[in-house]
C-alpha positions in Angstrom: 99.5 101.7 142.3 102.3 103.6 144.2 105.9 104.6 143.4 108.1 107.3 144.1 106.7 109.6 141.5 102.9 109.4 142.0 100.5 107.2 143.9 96.9 106.2 142.8 94.2 105.9 145.4 90.7 104.1 144.6 87.4 104.4 146.7 84.8 102.6 144.7 84.0 104.9 141.5 86.4 107.5 142.5 90.2 107.4 142.0 93.0 110.0 142.8 96.1 110.6 140.9 98.5 112.3 143.6 101.9 113.8 143.1 104.0 112.8 146.0 107.3 114.9 145.7 106.4 118.1 147.5 110.1 118.7 148.3 110.6 119.6 144.5 107.1 121.2 144.3 105.7 118.0 142.5 107.8 118.7 139.4 106.9 116.9 136.2 110.1 115.1 135.7 110.4 112.4 132.9 109.6 109.7 135.4 106.6 111.4 136.9 105.3 112.0 133.2 105.8 108.2 132.5 104.0 107.2 135.7 101.0 109.5 134.9 100.7 107.7 131.6 100.7 104.4 132.9 98.2 105.5 135.6 95.8 107.2 133.3 95.9 104.3 130.9 94.9 101.9 133.6 92.2 104.2 134.9 90.9 104.7 131.3 90.3 100.9 131.0 88.2 100.7 134.3 84.6 101.0 133.2 83.4 101.3 136.7 85.3 104.7 137.3 83.4 107.8 137.3 85.5 110.5 138.7 89.2 111.0 138.9 90.7 113.7 141.1 94.4 115.1 140.2 96.1 116.7 143.1 99.5 117.1 144.8 100.9 116.4 148.1 102.4 119.0 150.4 100.1 121.9 149.6 101.1 122.3 145.9 99.7 121.2 142.7 102.8 121.0 140.4 105.4 123.6 139.5 105.6 122.1 136.0 108.4 120.5 134.1 111.7 119.8 135.8 114.0 122.9 135.1 117.0 120.7 135.0 115.7 119.2 131.7 115.4 122.5 130.2 118.9 123.6 131.1 120.1 120.3 129.5 118.0 121.3 126.4 119.8 124.7 125.9 123.2 123.5 126.9 123.5 120.2 125.0 121.8 121.6 121.9 119.9 118.2 121.6 116.9 116.3 123.1 115.7 112.8 122.8 112.6 113.0 120.6 111.0 110.4 122.9 111.7 112.6 126.0 110.5 115.5 124.0 107.0 114.1 123.3 106.5 112.4 126.7 104.6 115.6 128.0 102.3 115.5 125.3 101.6 111.8 125.6 100.9 112.4 129.4 98.4 115.4 128.8 96.6 113.2 126.1 96.5 110.1 128.3 94.8 112.2 131.3 92.3 113.7 128.7 91.5 110.2 127.4 90.2 108.9 130.7 86.6 108.5 130.1 85.5 109.4 133.8 85.2 113.2 134.5 88.7 114.6 135.7 89.0 117.2 138.4 92.1 119.3 139.1 92.5 120.2 142.8 94.9 123.3 142.5 96.9 124.8 145.2 100.3 126.2 145.9 102.1 126.2 142.4 100.4 125.6 139.1 103.1 126.6 136.7 103.8 125.7 133.0 103.2 122.0 132.3 101.4 121.9 135.6 98.9 124.4 134.3 98.7 122.4 131.1 97.7 119.4 133.0 95.1 121.2 134.8 93.6 122.6 131.7 93.6 118.8 130.3 91.2 118.1 133.3 87.5 118.5 132.8 86.9 120.6 135.9 89.2 122.8 137.9 89.0 124.0 141.5 91.7 126.3 142.8 92.6 127.5 146.3 92.5 131.3 146.3 96.1 131.7 147.1 97.4 129.6 144.1 100.3 130.9 142.0 99.5 130.6 138.3 102.1 131.3 135.5 103.3 129.9 132.1 106.9 130.8 131.9 107.9 128.8 128.9 108.9 131.8 126.8 111.0 133.2 129.5 112.7 129.8 129.4 113.2 130.2 125.8 111.1 127.4 124.6 107.7 127.2 123.0 104.7 126.3 125.0 104.2 122.6 123.9 102.2 119.5 125.3 99.2 120.4 123.0 98.7 123.4 125.5 98.0 126.3 123.1 94.7 124.9 121.5 93.6 123.8 124.9 94.1 127.3 126.3 92.6 128.9 123.2 89.4 127.0 123.6 89.2 127.6 127.4 89.9 131.4 127.5 90.2 132.6 123.9 93.1 133.5 121.6 93.8 137.0 122.9 94.1 136.1 126.6 95.9 132.9 125.8 98.5 134.8 123.7 98.8 137.5 126.4 99.4 134.9 129.3 101.9 132.8 127.2 103.7 135.8 125.6 104.2 137.8 128.8 104.7 135.0 131.1 103.2 137.1 134.0 102.0 135.4 137.1 98.1 135.7 137.6 96.0 135.0 140.5 93.2 132.4 141.1 90.5 135.2 141.0 91.9 136.1 137.4 91.8 132.5 136.5 88.2 132.2 137.4 87.2 135.3 135.8 88.7 134.5 132.4 87.0 130.9 132.6 90.3 128.9 133.4 88.9 127.5 136.7 85.4 126.6 137.7 85.7 127.6 141.5 88.0 129.4 143.8 87.9 128.7 147.6 89.9 129.2 150.8 92.8 126.7 150.9 91.2 125.2 154.1 88.1 124.3 152.2 89.8 123.0 148.9 89.8 119.2 149.7 86.3 119.3 151.1 84.9 121.3 148.2 86.5 118.9 145.5 85.5 115.8 147.3 81.8 117.1 147.5 82.0 117.9 143.8 83.3 114.3 143.1 80.5 112.8 145.4 77.8 114.8 143.4 79.2 113.5 140.2 79.6 109.9 141.3 75.9 109.8 142.3 74.6 110.8 138.7 73.5 108.2 136.4 76.7 106.9 134.7 75.6 106.5 131.1 74.1 109.9 130.9 76.9 111.5 132.6 79.7 109.8 130.5 77.7 110.6 127.3 77.6 114.4 128.2 81.4 114.3 129.0 82.1 112.7 125.5 80.1 115.3 123.8 81.5 118.2 125.6 85.0 117.0 124.9 84.2 116.3 121.3 83.1 119.9 120.9 86.0 121.2 122.4 88.4 119.2 120.2 86.4 120.4 117.2 86.9 124.0 118.2 90.7 123.7 118.6 92.2 120.1 117.9 94.8 119.2 120.4 94.9 115.4 120.9 97.9 113.7 119.3 99.7 117.0 118.4 103.2 115.6 117.8 104.4 118.6 116.2 104.9 120.2 119.7 107.9 117.8 120.0 109.5 119.1 117.1 108.9 122.6 118.3 110.8 121.7 121.6 113.7 120.0 119.6 113.8 123.1 117.6 114.6 125.3 120.6 117.7 123.2 121.5 120.8 125.2 121.0 119.1 128.6 120.5 121.4 131.0 121.9 118.9 133.8 122.6 116.6 131.2 124.4 119.6 129.8 126.4 120.3 133.3 127.6 116.7 134.0 128.6 116.5 130.6 130.4 119.7 131.5 132.3 118.3 134.9 133.2 115.0 133.2 134.5 116.8 130.8 136.4 119.0 133.3 138.1 116.0 135.3 139.1 114.5 132.2 140.7 117.7 131.7 142.8 118.0 135.2 144.0 114.2 134.7 145.0 115.1 131.7 147.0 118.0 133.3 148.9 
């Protein structure tokens, strides 16, 4: 499968979902979200698949949701409920793939991109990866089922601090708090992920998939996240919020100054 948004590569029991718009930092636009849902559902139906790697072209994972959509949310005062719920559906679809999923993280891992990484079973990051969760600075709540997933990975206090302050953090900190499994030099990232995938592919399929299902069920019992449609309502609730709109404009202005 290949289109303008993503491509899916397949080698035996291994597959890769690859974001291929590096000129836009692999932003998760609506068409990208829809393409990931389609790809994930197709992969989920493949009983022979054992490992799926999620990565981005051009030296970056993904900078998260398209900022143009967020601007439209505040300026129009309205958002299509189906569009508001698409990101949550994407995250759920990736998490529903029976095969073990590995996020190969480098460059930018921001906002919705970080949520996507957390939806994967395992995460390997380049040491110079830029992590941040800027949604509150953009005047919107963190959605897509992110909060319960973050809470069960790093605990409520750390989750609230990172989401509430919106401060960037390093790959070393991400590993220290349990958000990523391994941190390696960028030059070693692809080789490390491929070696991890090869190790998992070689394991007995029934035993590995059973353990994977058990771990996921335990995590879901700790903090339920799957099918949380309330997140879309929270995003819709942010539409037209004047304070949120001002915060978003300030954030976008800072980004513009940084790029000049």
